[in-house]
A tleap script that builds the chain and sets N, CA, C and O, in Angstrom:
source leaprc.protein.ff14SB
mol = sequence {
  NMET GLN ASN ASP LEU GLU THR ALA ALA THR
  PHE VAL GLN ARG TRP SER GLU ALA ALA ALA
  GLY GLY ASN THR ALA ARG CYS THR VAL ARG
  ASN ILE LEU ASP LYS ILE GLY ASP LYS TRP
  SER MET LEU LEU VAL MET THR LEU ALA THR
  GLY ALA LYS ARG PHE ASN GLU LEU HIE ARG
  GLN VAL PRO ASP ILE SER GLN LYS MET LEU
  THR GLN THR LEU ARG ASP LEU GLN ARG ASP
  GLY LEU VAL ALA ARG GLN VAL PHE ASP THR
  GLN PRO PRO ALA VAL GLU TYR ARG LEU THR
  GLY LEU GLY GLN SER LEU ILE VAL PRO LEU
  GLY PHE LEU ILE ASN TRP ALA ASP GLU HIE
  PHE SER ARG ILE ASP ALA ALA ARG ILE ALA
  TYR ASP THR ARG CASP
}
set mol.1.N position { -9.678 6.127 14.373 }
set mol.1.CA position { -9.443 6.039 15.904 }
set mol.1.C position { -10.384 5.268 16.728 }
set mol.1.O position { -9.988 4.448 17.556 }
set mol.2.N position { -11.811 5.556 16.478 }
set mol.2.CA position { -12.906 5.084 17.358 }
set mol.2.C position { -12.704 3.842 16.882 }
set mol.2.O position { -12.446 3.188 17.892 }
set mol.3.N position { -12.668 3.153 15.994 }
set mol.3.CA position { -13.009 1.800 15.489 }
set mol.3.C position { -11.852 0.960 15.768 }
set mol.3.O position { -11.998 -0.260 15.835 }
set mol.4.N position { -10.390 1.664 15.986 }
set mol.4.CA position { -9.226 0.741 16.574 }
set mol.4.C position { -9.532 0.196 18.170 }
set mol.4.O position { -9.395 -0.900 18.713 }
set mol.5.N position { -10.145 1.884 18.760 }
set mol.5.CA position { -10.402 1.678 20.209 }
set mol.5.C position { -11.564 0.569 20.485 }
set mol.5.O position { -11.535 -0.074 21.534 }
set mol.6.N position { -12.696 0.339 19.413 }
set mol.6.CA position { -13.881 -0.649 19.431 }
set mol.6.C position { -12.970 -2.157 19.421 }
set mol.6.O position { -13.098 -3.154 20.132 }
set mol.7.N position { -12.047 -1.867 18.343 }
set mol.7.CA position { -11.622 -3.483 17.969 }
set mol.7.C position { -10.854 -3.753 19.472 }
set mol.7.O position { -11.089 -4.797 20.079 }
set mol.8.N position { -10.053 -2.876 19.943 }
set mol.8.CA position { -9.006 -3.331 20.811 }
set mol.8.C position { -10.052 -3.875 22.291 }
set mol.8.O position { -9.723 -4.790 23.045 }
set mol.9.N position { -11.266 -3.081 22.413 }
set mol.9.CA position { -11.913 -3.344 23.641 }
set mol.9.C position { -12.389 -5.093 23.255 }
set mol.9.O position { -12.219 -6.014 24.055 }
set mol.10.N position { -12.922 -5.235 22.047 }
set mol.10.CA position { -13.423 -6.594 21.368 }
set mol.10.C position { -12.191 -7.498 22.064 }
set mol.10.O position { -12.356 -8.351 22.936 }
set mol.11.N position { -11.246 -7.202 21.616 }
set mol.11.CA position { -10.027 -8.210 21.645 }
set mol.11.C position { -10.029 -8.167 23.620 }
set mol.11.O position { -10.279 -9.215 24.216 }
set mol.12.N position { -9.823 -7.274 24.164 }
set mol.12.CA position { -9.423 -7.246 25.444 }
set mol.12.C position { -10.908 -8.094 26.314 }
set mol.12.O position { -10.734 -8.651 27.398 }
set mol.13.N position { -12.195 -8.061 25.680 }
set mol.13.CA position { -13.247 -8.744 26.127 }
set mol.13.C position { -13.145 -10.244 25.819 }
set mol.13.O position { -13.763 -11.007 26.561 }
set mol.14.N position { -12.540 -10.668 24.959 }
set mol.14.CA position { -12.669 -11.810 24.343 }
set mol.14.C position { -11.467 -12.441 25.321 }
set mol.14.O position { -11.630 -13.524 25.883 }
set mol.15.N position { -10.360 -11.729 25.452 }
set mol.15.CA position { -9.112 -12.226 26.065 }
set mol.15.C position { -9.450 -12.683 27.821 }
set mol.15.O position { -8.904 -13.655 28.344 }
set mol.16.N position { -10.363 -11.849 28.495 }
set mol.16.CA position { -10.844 -11.720 30.067 }
set mol.16.C position { -11.975 -12.628 29.789 }
set mol.16.O position { -12.522 -12.862 30.867 }
set mol.17.N position { -12.430 -13.100 29.047 }
set mol.17.CA position { -13.601 -13.955 29.004 }
set mol.17.C position { -12.594 -15.503 28.879 }
set mol.17.O position { -12.951 -16.445 29.587 }
set mol.18.N position { -11.614 -15.642 28.150 }
set mol.18.CA position { -11.048 -17.077 28.078 }
set mol.18.C position { -10.188 -16.814 29.236 }
set mol.18.O position { -10.240 -17.807 29.962 }
set mol.19.N position { -9.473 -15.978 29.693 }
set mol.19.CA position { -8.974 -15.881 31.018 }
set mol.19.C position { -9.825 -16.510 32.360 }
set mol.19.O position { -9.459 -17.366 33.165 }
set mol.20.N position { -11.067 -15.769 32.284 }
set mol.20.CA position { -11.677 -16.182 33.540 }
set mol.20.C position { -12.338 -17.563 33.845 }
set mol.20.O position { -12.838 -18.021 34.873 }
set mol.21.N position { -12.155 -18.092 32.524 }
set mol.21.CA position { -12.321 -19.551 32.980 }
set mol.21.C position { -11.460 -20.474 33.531 }
set mol.21.O position { -11.680 -21.673 33.363 }
set mol.22.N position { -10.550 -20.103 34.139 }
set mol.22.CA position { -9.579 -20.761 34.654 }
set mol.22.C position { -8.947 -21.798 34.237 }
set mol.22.O position { -8.046 -22.294 34.914 }
set mol.23.N position { -9.349 -22.334 32.952 }
set mol.23.CA position { -8.279 -23.247 32.608 }
set mol.23.C position { -7.402 -23.148 31.572 }
set mol.23.O position { -7.606 -23.681 30.481 }
set mol.24.N position { -6.332 -22.428 31.869 }
set mol.24.CA position { -5.309 -22.009 31.218 }
set mol.24.C position { -5.073 -23.004 30.182 }
set mol.24.O position { -5.163 -22.593 29.025 }
set mol.25.N position { -4.781 -24.272 30.370 }
set mol.25.CA position { -4.395 -25.059 29.213 }
set mol.25.C position { -5.354 -25.121 28.240 }
set mol.25.O position { -4.889 -25.245 27.107 }
set mol.26.N position { -6.615 -25.071 28.327 }
set mol.26.CA position { -7.739 -24.861 27.535 }
set mol.26.C position { -7.814 -23.463 26.730 }
set mol.26.O position { -8.580 -23.257 25.788 }
set mol.27.N position { -7.048 -22.695 27.170 }
set mol.27.CA position { -7.392 -21.304 26.601 }
set mol.27.C position { -6.567 -21.027 24.940 }
set mol.27.O position { -5.366 -20.976 24.676 }
set mol.28.N position { -7.677 -20.900 24.115 }
set mol.28.CA position { -7.085 -20.789 22.758 }
set mol.28.C position { -5.830 -19.879 22.267 }
set mol.28.O position { -4.996 -20.127 21.397 }
set mol.29.N position { -5.972 -18.742 23.112 }
set mol.29.CA position { -5.088 -17.652 22.815 }
set mol.29.C position { -3.616 -18.113 23.542 }
set mol.29.O position { -2.506 -17.953 23.035 }
set mol.30.N position { -3.745 -18.386 24.129 }
set mol.30.CA position { -2.669 -18.936 25.267 }
set mol.30.C position { -1.865 -20.050 24.354 }
set mol.30.O position { -0.659 -20.035 24.109 }
set mol.31.N position { -2.877 -21.059 23.895 }
set mol.31.CA position { -2.155 -21.899 23.315 }
set mol.31.C position { -1.367 -21.472 22.059 }
set mol.31.O position { -0.177 -21.693 21.835 }
set mol.32.N position { -2.020 -20.990 21.489 }
set mol.32.CA position { -1.090 -20.405 19.825 }
set mol.32.C position { -0.355 -19.357 20.337 }
set mol.32.O position { 0.591 -19.165 19.573 }
set mol.33.N position { -0.339 -18.680 21.153 }
set mol.33.CA position { 0.725 -17.695 21.419 }
set mol.33.C position { 1.716 -18.711 21.579 }
set mol.33.O position { 2.482 -18.942 20.644 }
set mol.34.N position { 1.782 -19.256 22.499 }
set mol.34.CA position { 2.671 -20.184 23.221 }
set mol.34.C position { 3.538 -20.589 21.835 }
set mol.34.O position { 4.749 -20.489 21.635 }
set mol.35.N position { 2.552 -21.044 21.021 }
set mol.35.CA position { 3.434 -21.627 19.769 }
set mol.35.C position { 4.046 -20.695 18.592 }
set mol.35.O position { 5.082 -20.975 17.988 }
set mol.36.N position { 3.387 -19.741 18.398 }
set mol.36.CA position { 3.959 -18.826 17.413 }
set mol.36.C position { 4.820 -17.985 17.987 }
set mol.36.O position { 5.908 -17.812 17.436 }
set mol.37.N position { 4.477 -17.227 19.325 }
set mol.37.CA position { 5.157 -16.519 19.924 }
set mol.37.C position { 6.588 -16.639 20.710 }
set mol.37.O position { 7.141 -15.741 21.345 }
set mol.38.N position { 7.168 -18.344 20.447 }
set mol.38.CA position { 8.091 -18.560 20.767 }
set mol.38.C position { 9.570 -17.891 19.867 }
set mol.38.O position { 9.404 -17.384 18.757 }
set mol.39.N position { 10.473 -17.944 20.277 }
set mol.39.CA position { 11.837 -17.432 20.003 }
set mol.39.C position { 11.925 -17.394 18.508 }
set mol.39.O position { 12.251 -16.324 17.993 }
set mol.40.N position { 11.628 -18.631 17.603 }
set mol.40.CA position { 11.895 -18.993 16.307 }
set mol.40.C position { 11.072 -19.208 15.570 }
set mol.40.O position { 11.425 -19.511 14.431 }
set mol.41.N position { 9.459 -19.142 15.920 }
set mol.41.CA position { 8.725 -19.715 15.080 }
set mol.41.C position { 8.204 -18.294 14.193 }
set mol.41.O position { 8.069 -18.221 12.971 }
set mol.42.N position { 8.011 -17.424 15.007 }
set mol.42.CA position { 7.759 -15.656 13.954 }
set mol.42.C position { 9.110 -15.785 12.956 }
set mol.42.O position { 8.909 -15.673 11.746 }
set mol.43.N position { 10.217 -15.972 13.344 }
set mol.43.CA position { 11.088 -15.720 12.089 }
set mol.43.C position { 11.212 -16.511 11.058 }
set mol.43.O position { 11.646 -16.203 9.948 }
set mol.44.N position { 10.769 -17.706 11.475 }
set mol.44.CA position { 10.704 -18.899 10.289 }
set mol.44.C position { 9.733 -18.421 9.319 }
set mol.44.O position { 9.890 -18.181 8.122 }
set mol.45.N position { 8.199 -18.281 10.413 }
set mol.45.CA position { 7.271 -17.776 9.324 }
set mol.45.C position { 7.404 -16.515 8.467 }
set mol.45.O position { 6.720 -16.444 7.446 }
set mol.46.N position { 8.020 -15.766 8.712 }
set mol.46.CA position { 8.260 -14.401 7.913 }
set mol.46.C position { 9.502 -14.727 6.875 }
set mol.46.O position { 9.697 -14.223 5.769 }
set mol.47.N position { 10.299 -15.743 7.582 }
set mol.47.CA position { 11.231 -16.090 6.323 }
set mol.47.C position { 10.692 -16.727 5.436 }
set mol.47.O position { 11.106 -16.510 4.298 }
set mol.48.N position { 9.839 -17.506 5.577 }
set mol.48.CA position { 9.157 -18.443 4.599 }
set mol.48.C position { 7.802 -17.600 3.783 }
set mol.48.O position { 7.054 -18.147 2.972 }
set mol.49.N position { 7.740 -16.588 4.093 }
set mol.49.CA position { 6.670 -15.483 3.686 }
set mol.49.C position { 7.082 -14.996 2.412 }
set mol.49.O position { 6.316 -14.485 1.596 }
set mol.50.N position { 8.455 -15.184 2.236 }
set mol.50.CA position { 8.839 -14.693 0.568 }
set mol.50.C position { 8.899 -16.006 -0.284 }
set mol.50.O position { 8.918 -15.876 -1.508 }
set mol.51.N position { 8.928 -17.125 0.205 }
set mol.51.CA position { 8.848 -18.279 -0.428 }
set mol.51.C position { 9.123 -19.326 -0.174 }
set mol.51.O position { 9.457 -19.396 1.009 }
set mol.52.N position { 9.195 -20.779 -0.970 }
set mol.52.CA position { 9.708 -21.925 -0.020 }
set mol.52.C position { 11.027 -22.008 -0.485 }
set mol.52.O position { 11.510 -21.621 -1.549 }
set mol.53.N position { 11.682 -22.737 0.756 }
set mol.53.CA position { 13.158 -22.713 1.095 }
set mol.53.C position { 13.202 -24.113 1.672 }
set mol.53.O position { 12.378 -24.837 2.231 }
set mol.54.N position { 14.824 -24.249 1.230 }
set mol.54.CA position { 15.393 -25.677 1.690 }
set mol.54.C position { 15.808 -25.544 3.019 }
set mol.54.O position { 15.987 -24.396 3.425 }
set mol.55.N position { 15.977 -26.381 3.699 }
set mol.55.CA position { 16.627 -26.355 5.022 }
set mol.55.C position { 17.758 -25.183 5.191 }
set mol.55.O position { 17.719 -24.121 5.812 }
set mol.56.N position { 18.904 -25.864 4.301 }
set mol.56.CA position { 19.977 -25.044 4.532 }
set mol.56.C position { 19.834 -23.568 4.433 }
set mol.56.O position { 20.392 -22.838 5.252 }
set mol.57.N position { 19.037 -23.055 3.366 }
set mol.57.CA position { 18.560 -21.867 2.972 }
set mol.57.C position { 17.955 -21.350 4.052 }
set mol.57.O position { 18.372 -20.212 4.269 }
set mol.58.N position { 17.006 -21.775 4.954 }
set mol.58.CA position { 16.509 -21.403 6.003 }
set mol.58.C position { 17.558 -21.176 7.384 }
set mol.58.O position { 17.417 -20.245 8.176 }
set mol.59.N position { 18.490 -22.098 7.470 }
set mol.59.CA position { 19.582 -21.822 8.105 }
set mol.59.C position { 20.221 -20.724 7.866 }
set mol.59.O position { 20.359 -19.921 8.789 }
set mol.60.N position { 20.691 -20.474 6.722 }
set mol.60.CA position { 21.403 -19.478 6.162 }
set mol.60.C position { 20.921 -17.973 6.590 }
set mol.60.O position { 21.579 -17.002 6.963 }
set mol.61.N position { 19.329 -18.182 6.364 }
set mol.61.CA position { 18.701 -16.510 6.882 }
set mol.61.C position { 18.503 -16.413 8.087 }
set mol.61.O position { 18.283 -15.253 8.436 }
set mol.62.N position { 18.486 -17.313 9.051 }
set mol.62.CA position { 18.541 -17.292 10.151 }
set mol.62.C position { 19.568 -17.977 10.817 }
set mol.62.O position { 19.356 -19.087 11.305 }
set mol.63.N position { 20.675 -17.417 10.885 }
set mol.63.CA position { 21.618 -18.097 11.460 }
set mol.63.C position { 22.082 -18.727 12.874 }
set mol.63.O position { 22.819 -19.656 13.204 }
set mol.64.N position { 21.302 -17.783 13.539 }
set mol.64.CA position { 21.693 -18.117 15.030 }
set mol.64.C position { 20.764 -19.201 15.604 }
set mol.64.O position { 20.537 -19.065 16.806 }
set mol.65.N position { 20.324 -19.990 15.148 }
set mol.65.CA position { 19.420 -20.998 15.029 }
set mol.65.C position { 19.881 -22.358 14.693 }
set mol.65.O position { 20.014 -22.732 13.527 }
set mol.66.N position { 20.185 -23.276 15.976 }
set mol.66.CA position { 20.796 -24.567 15.515 }
set mol.66.C position { 20.208 -25.232 14.317 }
set mol.66.O position { 19.190 -24.774 13.798 }
set mol.67.N position { 20.676 -26.063 13.958 }
set mol.67.CA position { 20.017 -26.917 13.253 }
set mol.67.C position { 19.180 -28.091 13.938 }
set mol.67.O position { 18.343 -28.671 13.245 }
set mol.68.N position { 19.359 -28.447 15.204 }
set mol.68.CA position { 18.325 -29.075 15.768 }
set mol.68.C position { 17.296 -28.180 16.138 }
set mol.68.O position { 16.213 -28.692 15.855 }
set mol.69.N position { 17.195 -27.280 16.549 }
set mol.69.CA position { 15.982 -26.315 16.908 }
set mol.69.C position { 15.266 -25.878 15.562 }
set mol.69.O position { 14.041 -25.772 15.525 }
set mol.70.N position { 16.030 -25.638 14.506 }
set mol.70.CA position { 15.446 -25.518 13.228 }
set mol.70.C position { 14.685 -26.601 13.005 }
set mol.70.O position { 13.496 -26.373 12.786 }
set mol.71.N position { 15.073 -27.800 13.001 }
set mol.71.CA position { 14.399 -29.066 12.780 }
set mol.71.C position { 13.163 -29.315 13.671 }
set mol.71.O position { 12.098 -29.812 13.305 }
set mol.72.N position { 13.497 -28.874 14.925 }
set mol.72.CA position { 11.987 -29.066 15.871 }
set mol.72.C position { 10.962 -28.067 15.645 }
set mol.72.O position { 9.781 -28.412 15.610 }
set mol.73.N position { 11.377 -26.619 15.458 }
set mol.73.CA position { 10.289 -25.836 15.234 }
set mol.73.C position { 9.955 -26.045 13.760 }
set mol.73.O position { 8.830 -25.583 13.572 }
set mol.74.N position { 10.379 -26.462 12.832 }
set mol.74.CA position { 9.820 -26.656 11.302 }
set mol.74.C position { 9.080 -27.569 11.628 }
set mol.74.O position { 7.993 -27.201 11.184 }
set mol.75.N position { 8.854 -29.034 12.369 }
set mol.75.CA position { 7.945 -29.795 12.781 }
set mol.75.C position { 6.888 -29.328 13.591 }
set mol.75.O position { 5.716 -29.588 13.320 }
set mol.76.N position { 7.269 -28.570 14.690 }
set mol.76.CA position { 6.183 -27.900 15.459 }
set mol.76.C position { 4.995 -27.010 14.504 }
set mol.76.O position { 3.778 -27.034 14.686 }
set mol.77.N position { 5.726 -26.247 13.469 }
set mol.77.CA position { 4.641 -25.670 12.541 }
set mol.77.C position { 4.219 -26.500 11.509 }
set mol.77.O position { 3.234 -26.149 10.858 }
set mol.78.N position { 4.817 -27.586 11.231 }
set mol.78.CA position { 3.943 -28.738 10.537 }
set mol.78.C position { 2.675 -29.100 11.177 }
set mol.78.O position { 1.539 -28.912 10.742 }
set mol.79.N position { 3.054 -29.669 12.316 }
set mol.79.CA position { 2.311 -30.085 13.304 }
set mol.79.C position { 0.899 -29.128 13.408 }
set mol.79.O position { -0.242 -29.558 13.577 }
set mol.80.N position { 1.303 -27.744 13.261 }
set mol.80.CA position { 0.174 -26.963 13.559 }
set mol.80.C position { -0.350 -26.421 12.041 }
set mol.80.O position { -1.043 -25.428 11.820 }
set mol.81.N position { 0.025 -27.081 11.377 }
set mol.81.CA position { -0.692 -26.856 9.857 }
set mol.81.C position { -0.105 -25.481 9.339 }
set mol.81.O position { -0.718 -24.985 8.394 }
set mol.82.N position { 0.923 -24.838 9.789 }
set mol.82.CA position { 1.580 -23.503 9.456 }
set mol.82.C position { 2.516 -23.662 8.017 }
set mol.82.O position { 2.339 -22.897 7.069 }
set mol.83.N position { 3.429 -24.649 7.997 }
set mol.83.CA position { 4.188 -25.146 7.167 }
set mol.83.C position { 4.082 -26.638 6.242 }
set mol.83.O position { 3.434 -27.547 6.760 }
set mol.84.N position { 4.494 -26.792 5.361 }
set mol.84.CA position { 4.169 -27.898 4.537 }
set mol.84.C position { 5.784 -28.123 3.994 }
set mol.84.O position { 6.557 -27.273 3.552 }
set mol.85.N position { 5.997 -29.616 4.199 }
set mol.85.CA position { 7.308 -30.053 3.664 }
set mol.85.C position { 6.835 -30.729 2.773 }
set mol.85.O position { 5.757 -31.323 2.747 }
set mol.86.N position { 7.834 -30.639 1.822 }
set mol.86.CA position { 7.902 -31.378 0.291 }
set mol.86.C position { 9.268 -31.879 0.370 }
set mol.86.O position { 10.291 -31.300 0.737 }
set mol.87.N position { 9.015 -33.503 -0.198 }
set mol.87.CA position { 10.250 -34.118 -0.514 }
set mol.87.C position { 10.460 -34.335 -1.879 }
set mol.87.O position { 9.502 -35.014 -2.247 }
set mol.88.N position { 11.225 -34.114 -2.856 }
set mol.88.CA position { 11.363 -34.208 -4.003 }
set mol.88.C position { 12.335 -35.594 -4.255 }
set mol.88.O position { 13.232 -35.891 -3.466 }
set mol.89.N position { 12.082 -36.235 -5.231 }
set mol.89.CA position { 12.184 -37.381 -5.596 }
set mol.89.C position { 13.645 -37.225 -6.390 }
set mol.89.O position { 13.658 -37.322 -7.617 }
set mol.90.N position { 14.769 -36.999 -5.707 }
set mol.90.CA position { 16.317 -36.731 -6.135 }
set mol.90.C position { 17.167 -37.787 -5.541 }
set mol.90.O position { 16.841 -38.779 -4.890 }
set mol.91.N position { 18.248 -37.385 -5.881 }
set mol.91.CA position { 19.427 -38.315 -5.477 }
set mol.91.C position { 20.699 -37.233 -4.911 }
set mol.91.O position { 21.652 -37.110 -5.681 }
set mol.92.N position { 20.738 -36.543 -3.752 }
set mol.92.CA position { 19.851 -37.154 -2.708 }
set mol.92.C position { 18.836 -36.355 -2.862 }
set mol.92.O position { 18.662 -35.562 -3.788 }
set mol.93.N position { 17.867 -36.643 -1.569 }
set mol.93.CA position { 16.590 -36.296 -2.058 }
set mol.93.C position { 16.632 -34.777 -1.224 }
set mol.93.O position { 17.249 -34.441 -0.212 }
set mol.94.N position { 15.781 -34.097 -2.037 }
set mol.94.CA position { 15.549 -32.660 -1.542 }
set mol.94.C position { 14.178 -32.271 -1.031 }
set mol.94.O position { 13.093 -32.744 -1.373 }
set mol.95.N position { 14.460 -31.217 -0.051 }
set mol.95.CA position { 13.290 -31.253 0.974 }
set mol.95.C position { 12.871 -30.010 1.064 }
set mol.95.O position { 13.791 -29.324 1.510 }
set mol.96.N position { 11.693 -29.234 0.804 }
set mol.96.CA position { 11.700 -27.980 0.676 }
set mol.96.C position { 10.355 -27.611 1.203 }
set mol.96.O position { 9.333 -28.174 0.812 }
set mol.97.N position { 10.366 -26.297 2.435 }
set mol.97.CA position { 9.579 -25.926 3.359 }
set mol.97.C position { 8.685 -24.707 2.712 }
set mol.97.O position { 9.218 -23.829 2.032 }
set mol.98.N position { 7.439 -24.733 2.957 }
set mol.98.CA position { 6.601 -23.484 2.583 }
set mol.98.C position { 5.316 -23.435 3.713 }
set mol.98.O position { 4.958 -24.349 4.457 }
set mol.99.N position { 4.723 -22.004 3.583 }
set mol.99.CA position { 3.616 -21.757 4.194 }
set mol.99.C position { 2.668 -22.493 3.692 }
set mol.99.O position { 2.676 -22.747 2.488 }
set mol.100.N position { 1.759 -22.929 4.460 }
set mol.100.CA position { 0.414 -23.298 4.041 }
set mol.100.C position { -0.642 -22.083 3.790 }
set mol.100.O position { -0.221 -20.942 3.983 }
set mol.101.N position { -1.787 -22.237 3.433 }
set mol.101.CA position { -2.781 -21.123 3.634 }
set mol.101.C position { -2.882 -20.426 4.786 }
set mol.101.O position { -2.996 -19.202 4.846 }
set mol.102.N position { -2.830 -21.423 6.017 }
set mol.102.CA position { -3.281 -20.982 7.253 }
set mol.102.C position { -2.008 -20.278 7.875 }
set mol.102.O position { -2.140 -19.431 8.759 }
set mol.103.N position { -0.621 -20.703 7.325 }
set mol.103.CA position { 0.617 -19.985 7.756 }
set mol.103.C position { 0.626 -18.742 6.959 }
set mol.103.O position { 1.171 -17.764 7.471 }
set mol.104.N position { 0.163 -18.643 5.911 }
set mol.104.CA position { 0.117 -17.412 5.171 }
set mol.104.C position { -0.788 -16.387 6.188 }
set mol.104.O position { -0.305 -15.358 6.662 }
set mol.105.N position { -1.988 -16.778 6.407 }
set mol.105.CA position { -2.812 -16.059 7.125 }
set mol.105.C position { -2.460 -15.462 8.499 }
set mol.105.O position { -3.275 -14.805 9.147 }
set mol.106.N position { -1.018 -15.761 8.974 }
set mol.106.CA position { -0.274 -15.105 9.793 }
set mol.106.C position { 0.669 -13.784 9.417 }
set mol.106.O position { 1.093 -12.905 10.167 }
set mol.107.N position { 0.831 -13.953 8.066 }
set mol.107.CA position { 1.539 -12.722 7.763 }
set mol.107.C position { 1.236 -11.498 8.223 }
set mol.107.O position { 2.032 -11.016 9.029 }
set mol.108.N position { 0.158 -10.778 7.878 }
set mol.108.CA position { -0.402 -9.710 8.164 }
set mol.108.C position { -0.367 -9.603 9.567 }
set mol.108.O position { 0.451 -8.741 9.889 }
set mol.109.N position { -0.903 -10.110 10.501 }
set mol.109.CA position { -0.952 -9.771 11.704 }
set mol.109.C position { 0.575 -9.705 12.557 }
set mol.109.O position { 0.843 -8.993 13.526 }
set mol.110.N position { 1.574 -10.823 11.758 }
set mol.110.CA position { 2.910 -10.539 12.347 }
set mol.110.C position { 3.459 -9.232 11.892 }
set mol.110.O position { 4.255 -8.524 12.508 }
set mol.111.N position { 2.948 -9.021 10.778 }
set mol.111.CA position { 3.301 -7.605 10.127 }
set mol.111.C position { 2.843 -6.483 10.837 }
set mol.111.O position { 3.575 -5.499 10.730 }
set mol.112.N position { 1.929 -6.364 11.471 }
set mol.112.CA position { 1.630 -5.676 12.406 }
set mol.112.C position { 2.093 -5.434 13.615 }
set mol.112.O position { 2.074 -4.286 14.059 }
set mol.113.N position { 2.547 -6.414 14.285 }
set mol.113.CA position { 3.467 -6.635 15.370 }
set mol.113.C position { 5.193 -5.876 15.052 }
set mol.113.O position { 5.789 -5.012 15.695 }
set mol.114.N position { 5.571 -6.586 13.886 }
set mol.114.CA position { 6.694 -5.891 13.389 }
set mol.114.C position { 6.538 -4.291 13.304 }
set mol.114.O position { 7.228 -3.519 13.969 }
set mol.115.N position { 5.684 -3.955 12.529 }
set mol.115.CA position { 5.587 -2.414 12.670 }
set mol.115.C position { 5.620 -1.732 14.107 }
set mol.115.O position { 6.370 -0.847 14.519 }
set mol.116.N position { 4.561 -2.421 14.763 }
set mol.116.CA position { 4.746 -2.089 16.334 }
set mol.116.C position { 5.929 -1.893 16.935 }
set mol.116.O position { 6.265 -0.848 17.491 }
set mol.117.N position { 6.669 -3.026 16.823 }
set mol.117.CA position { 8.056 -2.826 17.414 }
set mol.117.C position { 9.216 -2.249 16.912 }
set mol.117.O position { 10.233 -1.976 17.549 }
set mol.118.N position { 8.920 -2.021 15.303 }
set mol.118.CA position { 9.755 -0.551 14.880 }
set mol.118.C position { 9.434 0.560 15.461 }
set mol.118.O position { 10.275 1.281 15.997 }
set mol.119.N position { 8.209 0.819 15.421 }
set mol.119.CA position { 7.695 2.041 15.922 }
set mol.119.C position { 7.921 2.530 17.586 }
set mol.119.O position { 7.837 3.697 17.970 }
set mol.120.N position { 8.234 1.315 18.474 }
set mol.120.CA position { 8.319 1.884 19.574 }
set mol.120.C position { 9.349 1.202 20.124 }
set mol.120.O position { 9.466 1.196 21.349 }
set mol.121.N position { 10.185 0.573 19.370 }
set mol.121.CA position { 11.381 0.192 19.916 }
set mol.121.C position { 12.363 1.200 20.676 }
set mol.121.O position { 13.065 0.817 21.611 }
set mol.122.N position { 12.362 2.389 20.252 }
set mol.122.CA position { 13.753 3.563 20.944 }
set mol.122.C position { 12.801 3.780 22.206 }
set mol.122.O position { 13.463 4.043 23.211 }
set mol.123.N position { 11.479 3.741 22.414 }
set mol.123.CA position { 10.666 4.134 23.737 }
set mol.123.C position { 11.026 2.957 24.595 }
set mol.123.O position { 11.498 3.186 25.709 }
set mol.124.N position { 10.843 1.649 24.169 }
set mol.124.CA position { 11.468 0.706 25.002 }
set mol.124.C position { 12.594 0.552 25.331 }
set mol.124.O position { 12.944 0.269 26.477 }
set mol.125.N position { 13.454 0.741 24.218 }
set mol.125.CA position { 15.015 0.619 24.856 }
set mol.125.C position { 15.380 1.829 25.840 }
set mol.125.O position { 16.123 1.776 26.820 }
set mol.126.N position { 14.823 2.706 25.442 }
set mol.126.CA position { 14.875 3.924 26.783 }
set mol.126.C position { 14.411 3.442 28.193 }
set mol.126.O position { 14.961 3.534 29.291 }
set mol.127.N position { 13.448 3.002 27.883 }
set mol.127.CA position { 12.657 2.616 29.530 }
set mol.127.C position { 13.107 1.524 30.022 }
set mol.127.O position { 12.619 1.206 31.107 }
set mol.128.N position { 14.124 0.630 29.439 }
set mol.128.CA position { 14.932 -0.559 29.602 }
set mol.128.C position { 15.951 0.095 30.424 }
set mol.128.O position { 16.087 -0.055 31.638 }
set mol.129.N position { 16.808 0.994 29.485 }
set mol.129.CA position { 18.015 1.806 30.135 }
set mol.129.C position { 17.676 2.364 31.485 }
set mol.129.O position { 18.354 1.996 32.444 }
set mol.130.N position { 16.632 3.267 31.665 }
set mol.130.CA position { 16.220 4.016 32.871 }
set mol.130.C position { 15.994 2.734 33.951 }
set mol.130.O position { 16.641 2.695 34.998 }
set mol.131.N position { 15.216 1.907 33.668 }
set mol.131.CA position { 15.090 0.700 34.498 }
set mol.131.C position { 16.661 0.157 35.155 }
set mol.131.O position { 17.035 0.104 36.326 }
set mol.132.N position { 17.274 -0.156 34.052 }
set mol.132.CA position { 18.603 -0.911 34.454 }
set mol.132.C position { 19.451 -0.369 35.358 }
set mol.132.O position { 20.038 -1.009 36.230 }
set mol.133.N position { 19.557 1.196 35.107 }
set mol.133.CA position { 20.403 2.059 35.562 }
set mol.133.C position { 19.986 2.961 36.983 }
set mol.133.O position { 20.806 3.672 37.564 }
set mol.134.N position { 18.786 2.818 37.353 }
set mol.134.CA position { 18.021 3.418 38.510 }
set mol.134.C position { 18.756 2.586 39.843 }
set mol.134.O position { 19.399 1.536 39.830 }
set mol.135.N position { 18.457 3.330 40.788 }
set mol.135.CA position { 19.604 3.215 42.069 }
set mol.135.C position { 18.455 2.512 42.563 }
set mol.135.O position { 18.477 2.005 43.684 }
savepdb mol mol.pdb
quit
C-alpha cells in the first residue's frame, strides 16, 4: 500500500510539474492522452492486443465505429507508432493491422484502467444517478 502511495505521489508530482510550465501544447502527458484516450483508440488497441486483424474484422469487433472513423483512428495509431499496417500482395490486396512493440506496451496500463473501471463502475453509476435526480 505504501509503495502504491509513493508511486501515486510521484505521478502527481510529474503531472504538476508538466502542467506548471503553462505550455499545455508541449505537455507530453496531455499530448499522448489526447490520442490514446479518445473514444476509439483504446478500443482498437485492446482489440488488436489479441493479434493481427483485417479492417473488416476490426469493424465487426467494434461495430459502432463508422468505417471513416475506423480508418482515421488506425491512421492516427500508425502515425504514433502504435499500429503497423501490412499489405499482402494478393488479388484483391489484403491489409492487416497489428500492434507494434510500442502499442503492445500499452496493454498493461490500459488493463489497469479497465480493471479500475470494472471495480468502480457501480459507484460511479450510483453517483451519476444521484447527481441526475437531485433537485
